[in-house]
Backbone bond lengths (Angstrom), bond angles and torsions (degrees), N, CA, C in turn:
res aa  C-N    CA-C-N  psi(-1)  N-CA   C-N-CA  omega(-1)  CA-C   N-CA-C  phi
1 M - - - 1.457 - - 1.555 112.13 -
2 H 1.323 114.11 -39.66 1.489 120.81 -177.04 1.567 107.44 -65.48
3 E 1.353 115.69 -43.62 1.477 117.66 -177.84 1.485 111.31 -71.49
4 A 1.337 118.15 -29.59 1.485 120.37 174.95 1.492 111.41 -66.09
5 W 1.357 115.46 -39.14 1.457 119.66 179.58 1.561 111.28 -69.51
6 M 1.347 116.60 -36.12 1.453 120.47 177.06 1.547 111.00 -66.54
7 L 1.332 114.84 -38.83 1.448 118.49 175.99 1.470 111.82 -62.08
8 F 1.290 118.37 -43.41 1.482 122.88 178.72 1.502 109.15 -63.89
9 A 1.312 116.47 -46.48 1.500 119.75 -177.61 1.514 112.36 -62.41
10 S 1.371 118.05 -31.44 1.428 121.01 -174.34 1.590 111.33 -80.68
11 H 1.312 113.15 -15.52 1.485 119.01 179.53 1.535 114.74 -110.91
12 V 1.270 119.40 -16.37 1.447 122.84 -172.27 1.488 110.53 -60.57
13 H 1.387 120.23 -36.49 1.446 122.28 -173.55 1.482 111.09 -64.44
14 W 1.377 115.45 -59.29 1.419 118.66 -174.19 1.619 111.85 -73.86
15 M 1.297 114.85 -34.52 1.473 116.34 175.78 1.521 111.93 -65.01
16 G 1.297 112.28 -44.60 1.446 120.67 -178.18 1.551 110.81 -58.33
17 W 1.384 113.89 -47.94 1.449 120.49 -179.30 1.575 110.94 -64.57
18 N 1.242 117.27 -41.26 1.467 121.46 177.65 1.525 110.99 -64.40
19 L 1.331 118.39 -36.93 1.466 119.82 -179.90 1.524 108.74 -72.98
20 I 1.292 117.95 -37.17 1.520 117.71 173.13 1.488 111.55 -56.83
21 L 1.300 120.24 -44.31 1.433 122.28 179.08 1.507 109.32 -67.01
22 A 1.398 118.42 -34.85 1.409 119.69 -178.98 1.466 112.97 -65.07
23 F 1.376 120.92 -27.39 1.428 125.08 -176.66 1.560 112.45 -95.65
24 V 1.315 115.47 -2.19 1.417 119.84 -179.62 1.576 110.34 -65.61
25 P 1.340 119.39 -44.70 1.488 118.61 -179.96 1.528 112.20 -63.71
26 M 1.355 117.45 -28.18 1.454 121.01 177.65 1.535 111.23 -68.76
27 A 1.376 113.65 -38.83 1.496 120.34 179.15 1.580 106.95 -66.75
28 I 1.325 115.30 -44.00 1.499 118.62 178.50 1.476 109.26 -61.81
29 G 1.356 120.11 -46.57 1.445 125.29 -174.78 1.535 108.94 -64.22
30 A 1.314 121.47 -37.19 1.417 126.08 -178.01 1.519 111.61 -61.10
31 S 1.321 115.99 -34.57 1.450 124.01 178.23 1.544 110.46 -87.78
32 L 1.274 117.52 -33.17 1.502 123.16 -172.72 1.530 110.76 -78.95
33 F 1.346 114.59 -52.77 1.476 121.18 -168.89 1.502 113.54 -90.33
34 R 1.263 111.72 62.19 1.521 117.92 179.15 1.533 108.64 -107.96
35 A 1.349 113.79 137.82 1.475 114.01 176.56 1.502 114.91 -55.60
36 G 1.271 118.40 128.14 1.477 121.56 176.40 1.524 110.47 102.78
37 N 1.334 115.68 -12.52 1.486 116.43 -179.73 1.525 110.61 -64.74
38 R 1.321 115.80 126.68 1.508 119.44 177.68 1.525 111.09 -79.73
39 R 1.337 114.63 140.95 1.414 119.22 -178.60 1.540 111.07 -84.08
40 T 1.273 113.68 79.98 1.481 124.08 -177.17 1.574 106.43 -91.40
41 V 1.341 114.74 176.95 1.408 116.54 176.87 1.582 111.29 -61.50
42 G 1.261 117.26 -35.81 1.467 120.20 177.06 1.462 110.84 -65.70
43 W 1.336 118.18 -35.08 1.514 120.41 179.55 1.551 108.67 -65.88
44 W 1.312 118.15 -41.42 1.453 121.78 -176.70 1.548 111.45 -74.17
45 L 1.340 114.14 -27.28 1.511 117.41 170.18 1.529 110.69 -66.51
46 G 1.326 115.86 -42.75 1.465 119.81 177.83 1.455 111.50 -66.33
47 F 1.352 117.74 -35.46 1.471 120.11 179.05 1.608 108.07 -67.18
48 A 1.295 116.63 -36.94 1.467 120.22 178.81 1.567 108.78 -63.49
49 L 1.350 115.10 -40.21 1.505 115.15 178.54 1.536 108.34 -67.07
50 F 1.315 117.03 -37.45 1.474 118.64 179.73 1.487 110.60 -59.01
51 V 1.376 118.39 -45.95 1.419 121.08 -179.60 1.566 112.35 -68.90
52 A 1.322 114.77 -34.72 1.441 116.84 177.27 1.556 115.62 -64.20
53 F 1.375 112.07 -36.97 1.491 115.28 -175.98 1.570 110.42 -92.17
54 L 1.251 117.12 -14.12 1.502 117.26 -175.66 1.528 112.97 -55.25
55 P 1.352 118.19 -41.40 1.493 117.28 -179.79 1.501 114.77 -57.94
56 N 1.297 119.51 -21.01 1.433 123.45 -177.89 1.565 110.73 -62.28
57 A 1.323 115.23 -26.08 1.481 119.47 -177.83 1.530 110.47 -71.79
58 P 1.386 120.96 -62.20 1.435 118.90 179.23 1.508 114.58 -71.65
59 Y 1.356 113.95 -10.26 1.546 116.95 179.04 1.510 110.76 -57.40
60 V 1.350 118.94 -30.39 1.436 122.17 -179.65 1.564 113.86 -52.08
61 M 1.324 115.82 -28.66 1.453 119.24 179.96 1.551 110.68 -65.92
62 S 1.275 116.15 -32.65 1.466 121.63 -178.05 1.542 110.86 -68.44
63 D 1.386 118.37 -19.70 1.403 123.68 -178.86 1.572 111.30 -72.33
64 L 1.350 115.27 -3.52 1.514 118.30 174.23 1.528 107.95 -62.03
65 V 1.332 120.52 -18.04 1.504 120.45 -179.47 1.507 109.71 -61.03
66 H 1.296 116.14 -22.66 1.559 121.01 178.76 1.460 111.17 -81.51
67 F 1.305 118.76 -17.52 1.510 118.20 -172.88 1.464 115.55 -63.47
68 S 1.338 116.18 -40.83 1.471 118.18 -175.68 1.554 112.11 -63.87
69 A 1.377 115.52 -40.91 1.435 119.19 178.46 1.533 109.72 -66.70
70 D 1.294 119.44 -39.71 1.449 122.62 177.02 1.509 110.54 -64.68
71 A 1.333 120.86 -39.68 1.457 122.64 177.20 1.522 110.27 -66.17
72 R 1.261 119.33 -40.08 1.447 119.53 176.91 1.506 113.13 -64.02
73 A 1.340 117.42 -35.66 1.420 122.22 -179.31 1.512 115.04 -78.45
74 A 1.391 114.73 -12.48 1.498 117.80 179.39 1.489 112.39 -69.04
75 S 1.329 119.07 147.22 1.444 122.43 -178.90 1.456 115.25 -74.91
76 S 1.332 117.99 -17.92 1.495 120.66 179.79 1.496 110.41 -160.12
77 M 1.348 111.77 165.04 1.505 116.00 176.90 1.484 110.66 -67.36
78 K 1.327 118.59 -28.41 1.472 120.15 176.71 1.534 111.16 -60.50
79 V 1.307 118.58 -37.55 1.401 119.48 179.64 1.528 110.94 -68.97
80 V 1.300 117.95 -35.37 1.433 123.07 176.16 1.480 112.11 -63.82
81 L 1.353 116.13 -48.13 1.440 119.82 -176.28 1.479 113.89 -74.66
82 L 1.301 119.53 -38.25 1.411 121.77 -175.78 1.558 114.06 -100.94
83 G 1.279 115.36 -6.84 1.488 120.19 -179.74 1.476 111.08 -118.77
84 L 1.287 119.36 -66.59 1.491 122.70 -169.79 1.519 109.53 -67.62
85 L 1.440 117.28 -48.68 1.385 118.89 -173.93 1.595 112.20 -60.11
86 P 1.364 118.44 -50.40 1.466 118.56 177.37 1.546 112.84 -60.31
87 L 1.296 115.64 -34.58 1.475 119.11 -176.45 1.511 108.28 -67.47
88 Y 1.316 118.65 -50.42 1.445 123.37 179.58 1.520 109.69 -62.93
89 A 1.340 118.85 -43.30 1.443 122.47 178.84 1.459 115.68 -57.79
90 C 1.286 115.33 -44.33 1.489 121.08 -179.67 1.524 108.53 -72.38
91 Y 1.279 120.35 -38.96 1.454 124.19 174.69 1.493 112.68 -59.10
92 I 1.326 119.45 -48.97 1.436 122.09 -177.13 1.497 109.70 -72.90
93 L 1.287 119.77 -36.61 1.484 121.59 177.86 1.462 110.30 -64.96
94 A 1.330 119.05 -39.48 1.439 119.08 177.87 1.501 114.82 -63.10
95 G 1.389 113.63 -41.92 1.444 115.74 175.43 1.489 115.95 -62.70
96 L 1.317 116.11 -43.97 1.480 119.39 177.30 1.476 110.05 -66.17
97 Q 1.307 121.57 -34.84 1.464 121.69 175.76 1.549 111.37 -63.11
98 A 1.292 116.10 -38.45 1.446 122.31 175.81 1.594 108.44 -59.27
99 Y 1.314 116.35 -45.19 1.424 122.14 -177.98 1.590 110.12 -61.93
100 V 1.376 113.89 -50.29 1.485 119.08 -179.20 1.554 111.71 -62.85
101 L 1.327 117.00 -39.17 1.491 117.68 -178.71 1.538 109.38 -75.03
102 S 1.318 116.85 -32.44 1.494 113.85 174.80 1.486 114.89 -65.92
103 L 1.392 115.45 -44.39 1.440 118.89 173.93 1.513 112.23 -64.68
104 G 1.293 119.46 -31.87 1.416 121.25 177.13 1.550 113.44 -62.76
105 L 1.344 115.81 -33.74 1.440 120.90 176.60 1.597 108.55 -65.14
106 L 1.318 111.73 -44.63 1.479 117.20 -178.62 1.544 110.42 -66.60
107 R 1.258 116.88 -39.78 1.484 121.28 -179.88 1.580 110.39 -65.64
108 K 1.285 115.97 -41.81 1.439 120.26 177.04 1.506 111.17 -63.86
109 Y 1.302 117.89 -40.36 1.509 121.53 178.55 1.538 106.02 -64.91
110 M 1.305 119.37 -44.94 1.432 120.85 -177.54 1.571 110.55 -61.52
111 R 1.306 118.71 -37.00 1.458 120.45 177.06 1.519 111.18 -63.78
112 T 1.296 117.71 -41.66 1.448 122.54 179.13 1.517 114.49 -66.04
113 T 1.342 116.27 -25.60 1.449 122.34 -174.86 1.592 109.67 -100.50
114 G 1.307 117.88 6.55 1.452 119.18 177.44 1.466 116.59 80.09
115 S 1.414 115.79 23.43 1.421 119.86 -175.89 1.524 111.94 -111.93
116 R 1.278 115.32 34.79 1.491 119.59 -170.64 1.544 108.51 -68.21
117 R 1.304 118.55 -33.24 1.489 120.26 -177.86 1.522 113.40 -65.49
118 F 1.336 117.35 -10.47 1.485 115.80 -179.84 1.477 111.39 -105.23
119 L 1.321 118.71 10.82 1.531 122.37 -174.93 1.549 111.76 -61.10
120 V 1.366 117.68 -48.00 1.430 118.51 177.79 1.469 114.12 -64.54
121 A 1.314 118.60 -35.30 1.464 121.19 179.50 1.492 109.42 -69.86
122 V 1.344 119.55 -36.46 1.410 121.97 176.61 1.528 114.13 -65.57
123 D 1.380 112.55 -38.43 1.481 116.42 179.64 1.553 111.32 -62.57
124 V 1.389 115.40 -40.50 1.423 121.70 -178.90 1.538 110.22 -69.53
125 L 1.327 117.77 -45.34 1.396 124.81 -179.63 1.544 110.06 -63.48
126 A 1.323 117.35 -41.56 1.421 121.93 179.09 1.528 107.71 -65.82
127 A 1.263 120.00 -42.09 1.501 119.85 179.62 1.529 111.22 -65.98
128 F 1.313 115.55 -36.67 1.546 120.59 176.67 1.547 109.20 -64.26
129 C 1.325 117.01 -49.80 1.489 120.27 -176.36 1.516 110.64 -64.91
130 T 1.403 116.77 -39.13 1.391 117.09 178.13 1.530 112.86 -69.40
131 A 1.347 113.11 -32.09 1.504 114.85 177.18 1.512 111.95 -65.61
132 V 1.362 115.24 -39.76 1.495 117.23 171.69 1.518 111.57 -59.95
133 G 1.327 119.01 -40.83 1.392 118.26 179.04 1.490 114.11 -67.07
134 V 1.317 119.08 -40.61 1.461 124.28 176.80 1.520 107.51 -60.91
135 F 1.230 118.00 -45.06 1.538 120.12 179.81 1.455 108.67 -63.35
136 L 1.268 124.07 -46.24 1.407 128.51 -179.47 1.600 109.51 -60.35
137 G 1.325 111.06 -44.05 1.528 114.26 -179.89 1.479 114.21 -69.59
138 R 1.303 118.88 -40.69 1.412 125.13 -177.59 1.576 112.37 -74.63
139 V 1.318 116.83 -46.39 1.450 120.28 -174.40 1.524 115.85 -90.57
140 D 1.380 114.30 -44.06 1.409 117.74 179.81 1.511 115.95 -101.89
141 R 1.344 115.36 3.31 1.542 124.85 178.49 1.492 108.79 53.50
142 V 1.331 116.13 46.92 1.474 119.51 173.76 1.497 110.01 -89.17
143 N 1.292 117.64 136.28 1.448 121.64 175.31 1.555 112.55 -101.54
144 S 1.366 114.06 167.18 1.505 116.05 -174.59 1.466 110.09 -67.63
145 W 1.326 120.99 -22.32 1.492 120.12 -175.95 1.574 109.30 -96.11
146 D 1.302 119.84 -0.12 1.454 120.27 179.35 1.529 114.75 -62.28
147 P 1.389 118.92 -33.66 1.467 116.14 -179.41 1.576 109.83 -59.47
148 L 1.226 120.50 -25.13 1.470 123.96 176.61 1.525 113.41 -91.90
149 L 1.348 115.67 -47.17 1.488 117.45 -176.49 1.554 112.76 -84.75
150 H 1.275 116.65 -34.15 1.492 119.39 -175.23 1.548 110.88 -131.26
151 P 1.265 119.08 61.68 1.540 121.74 -174.37 1.497 111.74 -57.88
152 E 1.342 118.92 -32.36 1.429 120.50 -179.16 1.470 111.76 -65.76
153 K 1.394 116.95 -41.85 1.434 121.89 177.24 1.478 111.23 -61.95
154 M 1.361 117.19 -42.97 1.448 120.91 -179.34 1.520 111.75 -64.13
155 W 1.329 116.33 -41.16 1.462 121.03 -178.51 1.563 108.88 -65.48
156 S 1.307 117.78 -44.23 1.460 121.26 176.57 1.532 110.88 -56.88
157 A 1.308 114.64 -45.59 1.530 117.68 -179.03 1.435 109.87 -63.61
158 L 1.361 121.16 -42.90 1.424 122.76 -176.91 1.551 113.15 -63.04
159 L 1.375 113.64 -36.01 1.462 116.98 -179.77 1.576 113.17 -62.31
160 S 1.366 112.96 -24.29 1.481 118.99 -175.97 1.555 110.74 -84.99
161 L 1.276 119.49 -6.64 1.397 123.08 -168.52 1.569 113.17 -68.42
162 P 1.340 116.78 -42.71 1.484 113.91 -177.13 1.524 114.76 -55.51
163 G 1.279 115.76 -33.72 1.485 116.29 -178.77 1.514 113.44 -73.01
164 H 1.351 119.19 -9.46 1.467 126.53 178.69 1.458 114.22 -111.47
165 L 1.387 118.30 17.55 1.477 122.60 -175.14 1.540 112.78 -58.45
166 P 1.346 117.83 -39.70 1.521 116.81 -179.95 1.521 110.66 -61.75
167 H 1.353 118.64 -43.90 1.441 121.04 176.20 1.569 113.41 -59.02
168 I 1.308 113.99 -41.28 1.466 119.54 -179.35 1.542 108.52 -66.12
169 L 1.276 119.48 -44.76 1.454 121.39 179.99 1.608 110.15 -63.16
170 V 1.287 118.59 -40.02 1.439 121.33 174.18 1.524 109.42 -60.10
171 T 1.281 117.41 -46.40 1.477 121.50 -178.20 1.501 108.74 -63.21
172 T 1.343 119.15 -39.28 1.441 124.78 179.23 1.549 109.45 -59.59
173 S 1.333 116.06 -42.67 1.470 122.66 178.73 1.547 108.58 -61.86
174 V 1.308 117.18 -47.93 1.418 123.63 -176.70 1.510 108.17 -59.17
175 I 1.297 116.49 -48.20 1.475 119.28 -177.46 1.540 112.23 -62.56
176 L 1.351 115.41 -43.28 1.485 119.51 178.12 1.457 109.60 -63.56
177 I 1.309 125.91 -41.30 1.401 126.36 -177.16 1.456 108.44 -70.99
178 A 1.312 122.70 -47.52 1.457 128.76 179.57 1.549 110.86 -57.50
179 A 1.390 114.82 -44.34 1.417 118.97 178.78 1.526 115.00 -63.64
180 M 1.364 110.73 -40.26 1.436 118.73 179.68 1.606 112.06 -64.39
181 V 1.344 112.68 -40.40 1.430 117.62 -178.74 1.629 109.77 -67.29
182 V 1.293 116.38 -42.09 1.453 121.24 177.28 1.482 111.64 -64.61
183 W 1.299 118.79 -39.96 1.470 127.34 -179.59 1.582 105.81 -65.43
184 M 1.272 119.10 -44.10 1.425 123.13 -176.29 1.549 106.21 -67.51
185 A 1.366 117.18 -41.26 1.407 120.36 179.81 1.519 113.55 -64.38
186 D 1.360 116.72 -39.91 1.407 122.48 175.43 1.522 111.68 -60.05
187 L 1.392 116.66 -46.22 1.385 121.95 -178.88 1.544 111.85 -62.69
188 F 1.367 114.96 -41.18 1.494 119.97 177.58 1.504 110.71 -64.34
189 A 1.294 118.29 -41.87 1.501 122.29 177.93 1.500 112.34 -66.24
190 L 1.367 115.82 -36.44 1.485 117.66 175.55 1.446 112.62 -65.62
191 R 1.378 116.91 -45.99 1.470 118.61 179.30 1.504 111.09 -62.00
192 V 1.290 118.02 -44.80 1.487 120.32 -178.89 1.540 106.56 -62.02
193 G 1.300 118.52 -43.90 1.508 118.04 177.85 1.484 113.52 -57.76
194 R 1.368 115.13 -44.21 1.532 116.03 176.74 1.488 113.75 -62.85
195 W 1.356 115.98 -38.87 1.482 119.46 178.68 1.480 110.75 -63.37
196 L 1.315 118.79 -41.25 1.449 123.70 178.64 1.503 111.40 -60.70
197 V 1.338 112.22 -47.35 1.483 119.52 -179.75 1.541 111.09 -61.88
198 S 1.280 114.42 -41.77 1.519 116.51 -178.46 1.530 109.24 -70.56
199 R 1.320 119.29 -34.44 1.486 118.93 178.02 1.551 110.51 -71.93
200 L 1.336 117.38 -36.66 1.460 118.74 178.13 1.453 109.64 -68.50
201 S 1.360 119.66 -34.46 1.476 121.91 -178.19 1.505 109.39 -73.20
202 A 1.355 117.25 -31.23 1.523 119.02 -177.53 1.560 109.80 -81.18
203 N 1.372 113.76 -20.80 1.421 116.78 -178.22 1.550 112.23 -124.61
204 P 1.381 116.93 66.36 1.510 119.55 -177.45 1.577 112.02 -58.79
């Protein structure tokens, strides 16, 4: 129990911070993507912030690079199986859930504005843009606020992207597949929940 607590304490700072960043686009989207919101200059600035912070959600998957070192440092396989694996699984699932919910807000807004036919294109474009963001964050250590605070760093990182296009396309595919799996799991859980509620209501 003590080692499990130490493991949690050693990861809670950086995992917690990354998850806060992961849920920022959902908070922005909840305010931005409301039916009836006019697309003013302020709205487009908010949308730019949404796009800039969205890669922070699937970025958590790239933190698996730390897992092997953590596993080697663990005192036993029991710690890995019962401590590290559940910790990383919950962490990555939370980040992917933030991504799916954020895109869900955008998709709902698009339906209300008559843009349903562009939903698939937006899903693919969002995955590609977030893949670029994940790559910039992991390889070039670019943050969501660097376009404003360090534009020269951002520009230099963008210039290097064409040479890494195959990696970005692979990352895009991984994000699309992971988001689809989480979305299907959410849909299944929702339907099971509704079924249970209907059964309980029918049999008080």
